C-alpha positions in Angstrom: -0.3 -37.6 -5.9 -1.5 -38.5 -9.5 -1.5 -35.6 -12.0 -4.7 -35.1 -14.2 -4.3 -36.5 -17.7 -4.1 -33.0 -19.3 -1.4 -31.9 -16.9 0.6 -35.1 -17.4 0.6 -34.7 -21.2 1.5 -31.0 -20.8 4.5 -31.9 -18.5 5.6 -34.6 -21.0 5.5 -32.1 -23.8 7.7 -29.6 -21.8 10.2 -32.3 -20.9 10.4 -33.5 -24.6 11.0 -29.9 -25.8 13.7 -29.4 -23.2 15.5 -32.7 -24.1 15.2 -31.8 -27.8 16.6 -28.3 -27.2 19.7 -29.8 -25.5 20.0 -32.6 -28.1 20.0 -35.1 -25.3 18.9 -38.0 -27.6 21.9 -37.6 -29.9 24.3 -37.5 -26.9 22.7 -40.6 -25.5 23.2 -42.4 -28.8 26.9 -41.4 -28.8 27.4 -42.6 -25.2 25.5 -45.9 -26.0 27.7 -46.6 -29.1 30.9 -45.7 -27.1 29.9 -47.9 -24.2 29.1 -50.9 -26.4 32.5 -50.5 -28.2 34.5 -50.3 -24.9 32.6 -52.7 -22.6 30.7 -55.2 -24.6 33.1 -56.2 -27.4 35.2 -58.6 -25.3 32.5 -60.3 -23.3 29.3 -59.8 -25.4 27.2 -59.2 -22.3 23.7 -57.5 -22.4 23.8 -53.8 -21.5 21.6 -53.0 -18.5 19.7 -49.7 -17.8 21.9 -49.1 -14.7 25.1 -49.4 -16.9 23.8 -46.8 -19.3 22.8 -44.4 -16.5 26.2 -44.8 -14.9 27.9 -44.0 -18.2 25.7 -40.9 -18.7 26.4 -39.7 -15.2 30.2 -40.2 -15.7 30.1 -38.0 -18.8 28.1 -35.3 -17.0 25.1 -35.4 -19.2 22.6 -35.9 -16.3 24.2 -33.0 -14.5 23.8 -30.8 -17.6 20.1 -31.7 -17.8 19.5 -31.0 -14.1 21.3 -27.6 -14.4 19.0 -26.6 -17.3 15.9 -27.4 -15.2 15.1 -24.3 -13.2 12.5 -23.8 -10.5 10.3 -20.9 -11.6 9.8 -18.5 -8.7 7.5 -15.5 -9.2 9.0 -12.6 -7.3 6.9 -9.5 -8.1 8.5 -6.1 -7.4 5.4 -4.9 -5.5 5.2 -8.1 -3.4 8.6 -7.6 -1.7 10.8 -4.9 -0.4 14.3 -4.4 -1.6 16.7 -6.4 0.5 20.1 -8.1 0.1 18.4 -11.5 0.1 14.8 -11.0 -0.8 12.1 -13.5 0.3 10.4 -15.5 -2.4 6.7 -15.6 -3.3 5.5 -18.4 -5.6 2.1 -19.5 -6.7 0.7 -22.8 -7.9 -2.8 -24.0 -8.6 -2.3 -27.8 -8.5 -1.6 -29.7 -6.3 -3.1 -28.0 -3.3 0.2 -28.6 -1.3 2.4 -26.1 -3.0 5.8 -26.9 -4.5 9.0 -25.8 -2.6 11.8 -23.6 -3.8 15.5 -23.6 -2.9 16.2 -21.6 0.2 19.3 -20.3 2.0 20.2 -23.1 4.5 21.8 -20.5 6.9 18.6 -18.6 7.4 15.4 -19.5 9.2 12.1 -19.2 7.2 8.4 -19.5 8.0 6.6 -21.0 5.0 3.0 -19.8 5.1 0.5 -21.4 2.7 -3.1 -20.2 2.2 -5.0 -23.3 1.1 -8.4 -21.9 0.3 -11.2 -20.2 2.2 -14.7 -21.1 3.3 -17.9 -19.6 4.8 -17.6 -16.2 3.1 -21.4 -16.1 3.3 -21.8 -12.7 1.8 -20.9 -14.3 -1.5 -23.1 -17.3 -1.2 -25.2 -16.3 -4.2 -22.3 -15.2 -6.3 -22.6 -16.8 -9.7 -19.6 -18.6 -11.2 -17.6 -16.1 -13.4 -17.6 -16.9 -17.1 -14.3 -17.2 -18.9 -13.0 -13.7 -19.7 -15.7 -12.1 -17.6 -14.5 -9.4 -15.2 -15.7 -10.1 -11.6 -15.0 -8.9 -8.1 -11.8 -10.3 -6.6 -10.2 -10.9 -3.2 -6.5 -10.1 -2.6 -4.7 -11.1 0.5 -1.8 -8.7 1.6 0.8 -9.8 4.2 3.4 -7.9 6.3 6.0 -9.6 8.5 9.2 -8.1 9.8 9.7 -5.5 7.1 8.6 -7.9 4.3 5.5 -7.5 2.2 3.6 -9.9 0.1 0.5 -9.9 -2.1 -1.5 -13.0 -3.3 -2.9 -13.4 -6.7 -6.5 -12.0 -7.0 -9.1 -14.7 -6.8 -12.8 -14.4 -7.7 -15.1 -13.6 -4.8 -17.0 -16.7 -3.8 -18.4 -18.4 -0.7 -15.2 -20.6 -0.9 -12.6 -18.4 -2.5 -9.9 -20.4 -4.3 -6.8 -19.1 -2.5 -3.7 -21.2 -3.2 -0.6 -19.2 -2.4 2.7 -19.7 -0.7 4.8 -17.1 1.1 8.3 -17.6 2.3 8.8 -15.3 5.3 12.3 -14.7 6.6 12.0 -15.0 10.4 15.3 -13.6 11.5 15.7 -10.5 9.3 17.6 -7.9 11.2 19.4 -4.8 9.9 22.1 -5.2 12.5 24.2 -7.6 10.5 23.1 -10.9 12.1 20.4 -11.5 9.5 22.1 -14.8 8.5 22.4 -16.0 12.0 20.7 -19.4 12.5 18.3 -19.0 15.4 16.8 -21.8 17.5 13.2 -22.3 18.7 13.8 -20.5 22.0 15.2 -17.4 20.4 12.3 -17.4 17.9 9.8 -17.6 20.7 10.9 -14.1 21.8 10.2 -12.7 18.3 6.7 -11.4 19.0 6.0 -9.7 15.7 2.7 -11.1 14.3 2.0 -11.7 10.6 -0.4 -8.9 9.7 -2.9 -10.1 7.1 -5.3 -7.7 5.2 -8.0 -8.9 2.9 -9.0 -6.5 0.1 -12.0 -6.8 -2.2 -11.7 -5.1 -5.6 -15.0 -4.7 -7.6 -15.5 -4.7 -11.3 -14.8 -0.9 -11.5 -11.5 -1.2 -9.7 -12.8 0.2 -6.4 -11.2 -1.3 -3.3 -12.9 -2.2 0.0 -11.2 -3.3 3.3 -12.8 -6.7 4.2 -10.7 -7.8 7.1 -7.5 -7.2 9.1 -6.0 -10.0 11.1 -2.9 -10.5 13.2 -1.7 -14.1 13.0 0.2 -15.6 15.9 2.7 -17.8 14.0 4.8 -19.1 16.9 2.4 -22.0 17.5 4.4 -23.8 14.8 7.4 -23.9 17.2 5.6 -26.5 19.3 3.9 -28.3 16.4 4.7 -32.0 15.7 7.1 -32.3 12.7 7.3 -28.5 12.6 4.0 -28.2 10.6 0.7 -26.9 11.8 -2.7 -26.1 10.1 -4.5 -23.1 11.5 -8.1 -22.2 10.6 -8.2 -18.3 10.7 -11.6 -16.8 11.3 -11.6 -13.3 9.8 -13.8 -10.6 11.4 -15.2 -7.6 9.6 -14.0 -4.0 10.1 -15.5 -0.9 11.6 -19.1 -1.4 12.7 -18.9 -5.1 11.7 -15.7 -5.8 13.7 -17.6 -8.5 15.7 -19.1 -10.2 12.6 -17.3 -13.1 10.9 -16.7 -12.6 7.2 -15.0 -16.0 6.4 -12.4 -18.6 7.3 -8.9 -19.0 5.7 -7.1 -22.4 5.9 -3.5 -21.5 6.8 -0.6 -24.0 6.9 2.6 -23.0 8.7 6.0 -24.8 8.3 9.5 -24.0 9.5 12.5 -24.2 7.1 15.0 -25.6 7.8 13.3 -28.0 10.2 14.0 -27.3 13.8 16.3 -29.9 15.6 14.4 -29.4 18.8 10.7 -28.4 19.1 9.3 -26.6 22.1 6.5 -28.0 24.2 3.0 -26.5 23.9 3.1 -25.6 27.6 6.2 -23.4 27.0 4.7 -21.5 24.0 1.3 -21.0 25.8 3.0 -19.8 28.9 5.0 -17.3 26.8 1.9 -16.0 25.1 0.1 -15.6 28.4 3.0 -13.7 29.9 3.1 -11.3 26.9 -0.6 -10.7 27.0 -0.4 -10.1 30.8 2.5 -7.7 30.4 0.9 -5.7 27.6 -2.5 -5.6 29.4 -0.8 -4.2 32.5 1.1 -1.5 30.5 -2.1 -0.5 28.8 -4.0 -0.4 32.1 -1.4 1.8 33.7 -1.5 4.2 30.7 -5.3 4.3 30.9 -5.1 5.3 34.6 -2.5 8.0 33.7 -4.6 9.3 30.8 -7.7 9.6 33.0 -5.7 11.6 35.6 -4.2 13.8 32.9 -7.7 14.5 31.5 -9.1 15.4 35.0 -6.2 17.9 35.4 -6.8 19.3 31.9 -10.5 19.9 32.7 -9.7 21.7 36.0 -7.7 24.3 34.1 -10.8 25.6 32.4 -14.3 24.1 32.3 -14.7 24.9 28.5 -11.9 22.4 27.8 -14.6 19.7 27.9 -15.8 20.8 24.4 -12.3 20.8 22.8 -11.2 18.1 20.4 -8.6 16.4 22.6 -8.2 12.9 21.3 -6.1 10.5 23.4 -7.4 7.2 22.1 -8.7 6.2 18.6 -10.3 3.0 17.3 -8.6 1.1 14.6 -10.3 -0.9 11.8 -10.9 -3.8 14.2 -12.6 -1.6 16.8 -9.6 -1.7 19.2 -8.9 1.5 21.2 -5.3 2.5 20.9 -3.4 5.6 21.9 -3.2 8.1 19.0 0.6 8.3 19.4 0.8 4.7 18.3 -0.5 5.6 14.8 2.6 7.7 14.1 6.2 6.6 13.8 9.3 7.8 11.8 9.0 6.2 8.4 11.8 6.3 5.9 10.8 5.8 2.2 14.3 4.7 1.0 14.8 5.8 -2.6 11.1 6.0 -3.3 10.6 9.6 -2.1 13.4 12.3 -2.2 11.9 15.3 -0.4 9.3 16.1 2.3 7.2 18.0 -0.3 7.3 15.0 -2.6 6.1 12.9 0.4 3.2 15.4 0.8 2.3 15.0 -2.8 2.4 11.2 -2.6 0.1 11.2 0.4 -2.3 13.6 -1.3 -2.8 11.3 -4.4 -3.9 8.4 -2.2 -7.6 8.3 -2.4 -9.8 10.0 0.2 -12.8 8.1 1.5 -14.7 8.6 4.8 -15.1 5.5 6.9 -18.4 3.8 5.8 -21.3 4.0 8.1 -24.5 2.0 8.0 -27.7 4.1 8.2 -28.3 7.8 8.0 -28.0 10.7 10.5 -24.8 12.2 9.1 -22.7 10.8 11.9 -19.0 10.2 11.2 -17.8 6.6 11.8 -14.7 6.5 13.9 -12.0 4.4 12.2 -8.2 5.1 12.2 -6.7 2.4 9.9 -3.4 0.7 10.6 -0.8 1.7 7.9 -0.9 -1.7 6.1 -4.7 -1.5 5.7 -4.5 2.1 4.4 -1.7 1.3 1.9 -3.3 -1.9 0.6 -6.7 -0.2 0.1 -5.0 2.8 -1.4 -7.5 5.2 0.2 -8.6 6.3 3.6 -10.0 9.1 5.8 -8.2 12.4 6.6 -6.7 10.8 9.8 -5.0 8.1 7.8 -3.5 10.6 5.4 -2.3 12.9 8.3 -0.8 10.0 10.2 1.1 8.7 7.1 2.4 12.3 6.2 3.5 13.0 9.8 5.4 9.6 9.8 7.1 10.4 6.5 8.1 14.0 7.7 9.5 12.5 10.9 11.5 10.1 8.7 12.9 13.1 6.9 14.2 14.5 10.2 11.5 17.2 10.7 9.7 17.9 14.0 6.2 17.0 12.9 2.9 16.7 14.7 -0.6 15.6 13.8 -3.1 18.3 14.7 -6.7 17.4 15.7 -9.3 20.1 15.4 -12.0 21.5 13.1 -12.3 23.3 9.8 -15.2 25.4 8.5 -18.7 24.7 10.0 -17.1 22.8 12.9 -16.3 19.7 10.9 -13.7 17.6 12.7 -10.4 17.4 10.8 -6.8 16.4 11.2 -3.7 17.9 9.5 0.0 18.0 10.0 2.2 20.7 11.5 6.0 21.1 11.4 8.1 23.3 13.8 11.2 24.9 12.3 14.4 25.5 14.3 13.7 29.3 14.0 10.2 28.8 15.4 8.4 28.9 12.0 5.1 26.9 12.1 4.0 25.3 8.8 0.7 23.5 8.3 0.6 20.7 5.8 -2.8 19.6 4.4 -2.5 15.9 3.8 -5.4 15.6 1.4 -4.1 18.3 -1.0 -0.4 18.6 -0.3 -0.8 22.4 0.3 1.4 24.1 2.8 0.6 27.2 4.9 2.8 29.3 7.1 1.1 30.1 10.4 1.4 33.7 11.7 -0.8 34.1 14.8 -3.0 37.1 15.3 -2.3 39.0 18.6 -5.7 39.9 20.0 -4.1 42.4 22.4 -2.8 44.6 19.5 -4.4 48.0 18.9 -7.1 48.0 16.2 -5.0 49.9 13.7 -2.2 47.3 13.7 -2.5 45.2 10.5 -3.0 41.5 11.3 -2.1 38.6 9.0 -5.0 37.1 7.1 -4.9 33.3 7.5 -5.1 31.3 4.2 -5.5 27.9 5.8 -9.0 26.3 6.2 -8.5 25.3 9.9 -10.7 26.9 12.6 -9.8 25.2 16.0 -7.1 22.9 17.3 -7.6 20.8 20.4 -4.4 18.8 20.6 -1.3 17.8 18.7 0.8 14.6 18.9 3.5 12.5 17.4 5.1 9.2 18.4 6.8 10.7 21.5 4.8 13.7 22.6 1.2 14.7 23.2 0.0 18.2 23.9 -3.5 19.5 24.9 -4.3 23.1 23.9 -4.9 25.1 27.1 -4.9 28.6 25.7 -7.9 30.8 26.4 -9.2 30.3 22.8 -8.7 27.2 20.7 -9.0 29.2 17.5 -6.0 28.4 15.2 -5.6 32.0 14.1 -4.7 33.2 17.6 -2.9 30.0 18.8 0.8 30.3 19.7 2.6 27.0 19.1 5.3 27.5 21.8 5.2 23.9 23.0 7.6 24.6 25.9 5.2 27.1 27.5 3.1 25.0 29.9 0.5 27.7 30.3 -0.4 27.3 26.6 0.1 23.5 26.1 -0.4 20.8 28.7 2.0 17.9 27.9 1.7 14.2 28.6 4.6 12.3 30.2 7.0 11.0 27.5 7.7 7.9 29.6 4.0 7.1 29.8 3.7 7.4 26.0 6.8 5.3 25.5 5.4 2.5 27.6 2.6 1.8 25.1 4.1 3.0 21.8 7.0 1.4 19.9 9.9 1.4 19.8 11.1 -0.1 23.0 7.8 -1.8 24.0 6.2 -5.1 23.6 2.7 -4.2 22.8 -0.3 -4.9 20.6 0.7 -2.1 18.2 1.5 -3.5 14.8 4.9 -2.6 13.3 5.0 -0.3 10.3 5.4 -1.9 6.8 7.9 -0.5 4.3 6.6 1.4 1.3 6.7 -0.5 -2.1 7.7 0.9 -5.4 5.0 1.5 -8.1 4.2 -1.3 -10.5 2.6 1.0 -13.0 4.4 1.8 -16.2 3.7 5.5 -16.6 4.1 5.7 -20.4 1.9 2.7 -21.0 -0.8 3.9 -18.6 -0.8 7.4 -20.1 -1.2 6.0 -23.6 -4.1 3.7 -22.6 -6.1 6.4 -20.9 -5.4 8.8 -23.8 -6.6 6.3 -26.4 -9.7 5.6 -24.4 -10.5 9.3 -24.1 -10.1 9.8 -27.8 -12.7 7.1 -28.4 -15.1 8.5 -25.8 -14.7 12.1 -27.3 -15.3 10.8 -30.8 -18.4 8.8 -29.7 -19.8 11.8 -27.8 -19.3 14.2 -30.7 -20.8 11.6 -33.1 -24.0 11.5 -30.9 -24.1 15.3 -31.4 -23.8 15.0 -35.1 -20.2 16.4 -35.1 -17.1 14.9 -36.8 -13.8 14.6 -35.0 -10.4 15.4 -36.4 -7.4 15.0 -34.1 -4.3 17.1 -34.2 -1.4 14.9 -33.0 1.2 17.6 -33.1 -1.0 19.9 -30.9 -1.6 17.0 -28.5 2.1 16.5 -28.1 2.7 20.2 -27.4 0.4 19.9 -24.3 2.9 17.6 -22.6 5.1 20.4 -21.1 2.1 22.1 -19.5 1.1 18.8 -17.7 4.6 18.3 -16.5 4.7 21.9 -15.2 1.4 21.4 -13.4 2.7 18.3 -11.5 6.0 20.0 -10.7 4.1 23.0 -9.3 2.0 20.7 -7.1 5.1 18.9 -5.8 7.5 21.9 -5.3 5.2 25.0 -5.4 7.5 26.2 -8.2 6.0 27.1 -11.6 8.3 26.6 -14.6 8.2 26.3 -18.4 5.1 28.3 -19.1 6.8 30.7 -21.5 8.0 27.8 -23.8 4.6 26.2 -23.7 2.8 29.4 -24.7 5.4 30.1 -27.5 4.9 26.6 -29.0 1.1 26.9 -28.9 1.2 30.3 -30.7 3.3 28.8 -33.4 1.0 25.8 -33.8 -2.2 27.9 -34.0 -2.5 29.8 -37.4 -3.4 33.4 -37.7 -7.1 34.0 -37.4 -7.6 30.8 -35.3 -8.6 30.4 -31.7 -7.0 28.1 -29.1 -8.7 26.8 -26.0 -7.2 24.4 -23.4 -8.6 22.9 -20.2 -6.4 20.9 -17.8 -7.9 18.7 -15.1 -6.4 16.4 -12.4 -7.5 13.0 -11.1 -6.0 10.3 -8.8 -7.5 7.4 -10.7 -7.0 5.9 -14.2 -10.6 5.1 -15.1 -11.0 7.0 -18.4 -14.8 6.7 -18.5 -15.2 8.1 -15.0 -12.7 10.9 -15.8 -14.6 11.8 -19.0 -17.9 12.0 -17.1 -16.3 14.4 -14.6 -14.8 16.5 -17.4 -18.2 16.9 -19.0 -19.5 18.5 -15.8 -17.2 21.4 -16.3 -18.7 24.0 -18.8 -15.2 25.0 -20.0 -14.3 21.4 -20.8 -17.6 20.6 -22.4 -17.2 23.7 -24.6 -13.9 22.3 -25.9 -15.2 18.7 -26.4 -18.4 19.9 -28.1 -16.6 22.7 -30.1 -18.4 23.7 -33.3 -16.9 25.9 -36.0 -14.7 26.0 -39.1 -11.6 23.9 -39.3 -12.0 22.4 -35.8 -9.1 20.3 -34.6 -9.1 18.6 -31.2 -6.2 17.6 -29.0 -6.0 15.6 -25.8 -2.9 14.7 -23.8 -2.7 12.4 -20.7 0.2 12.2 -18.4 0.3 9.7 -15.5 2.8 10.4 -12.7 3.5 7.4 -10.6 4.2 7.3 -6.9 4.9 4.5 -4.4 2.2 2.0 -3.6 1.0 2.3 -7.2 -0.6 5.6 -6.4 -0.7 8.0 -9.3 -1.5 11.6 -10.3 -3.3 11.7 -13.7 -3.3 15.0 -15.6 -5.5 15.4 -18.6 -5.6 18.4 -21.0 -8.3 18.8 -23.6 -7.7 21.5 -26.3 -9.1 22.7 -29.6 -8.2 25.2 -32.3 -10.7 26.5 -34.8 -11.0 29.3 -37.3 -12.8 32.4 -35.9 -15.6 33.3 -38.2 -17.3 36.0 -36.2 
């Protein structure tokens, strides 16, 4: 394929610079002179190009040049998980068929290329973005067998210009046989799909889940030459799960090439058998669940009004058992304690599932973990499922509780059971923990009862990846509930075997595997400085509009840092520390006769303008920002604390000191 003229000239320039850097021309002259002396003197023959190349090769000059030429592979930390031999992600704009990279010949890879999209009709009228202009973008996120990838953002358009290549390691097991070369028949039994999630990011940085798709990659095992092109039609999410949002052109290729391909009949038969087996398991579980529900209603007629949730719809509108949304999840070195895990989940954004139209109804949508993590926000169910999975990974006995909070609003939270019987509630949206001490309604009136601090009112059922319990106590009020899960008169359990039949591990089902967590790509110091600088500009402009001058006290700003660190430590560990030193330092920095005022505030986003608008809503903060008086000095300090998945907790503290004249 011919290169465009500008690319050709650019390539020539790069080659010329590399040759000049290695002084290749000088070395060729030396070889030429030496060759003429040794070979041409006796016979006076003409020196051919082949002779010269042969002489250069013998002296190792060609090998030296080839060693210096490296293939550039862009491996982003957030696009892969840590592994002994990480998979590679590389991007190229031209030509459309992407360049290859060196691969380990002892491993089997699936090379997945995304070669553009079409029919994204919602963006039909989208104008072409001008150079340097911010615009809405699409990002494609992939997960396959414990490997995660992310495409480069491309401008939203009717035909988005996706051109990305992803090298997926097919046989990546933790049992030591990861380097084992597998044949087509063995790969046919690997039924993990490639989970693809399309995210839209608007000009304000807000993310929206556009589509979630499970790609059946094994069709490439029966493709001619081991290459196949697959048009993937993406459907919407939630209420739009039956509406097409666009088509992606996917090209699949096996590396190294298979010696023997399978016939399409074999692969189609395998797919049909898997679908049939999964459908039968799900049918049997549905029959069992209906029988369980009938028995539950026969215990007490009022059970019909309790929030007992056995199935929940995912983003694609598929009904799945609630137990399949939870699984022990280990965060590796990214999270050290259960309380840090709770803090991480709480700083992921909270957003109710979007619903079209009014009426105040709540749209049912429990997201798969990849969709939740890629969007970086979700509903309370998504937060509770993730927190429960992380606590199970830390070895705790954790359950998701389904019930209500004040005013009968449906809600989910997490509960852990201690060895000594201690019941702890974890609020996944805030990271708060509450010890549950049930009230005994049979106690005499004079007996002092514990006052519940938690916001929960009723609980209908609890579940994790192996167990499901329906609350069959006379009252479903949380404050009188006894969480003795072994007492069948209080909690009706589901069969563990029935749950295991439709929930991983140990089942071939339509339930997607959990992706690993990725480390943050945010530089905390850089992000803190950027937000702080922007806030200083916003405060100065705001005061200028009020006819006030602004003088910043850098020393006082620095002294606010320990307070912000202490606030985050307290949110994570529930331990307050360092307050005495902070107060002592501030007293020393504020002269006699002056007044100090400070106002801390917390956000989970780094948009300085949005944060400033929120700060002005607080009368305390506005009083500091708009402070009038003698010798007014202002201070602001920002501290960004990073967590996995590029989630962050942002603490901002505004302060002022001024001379009291009253």
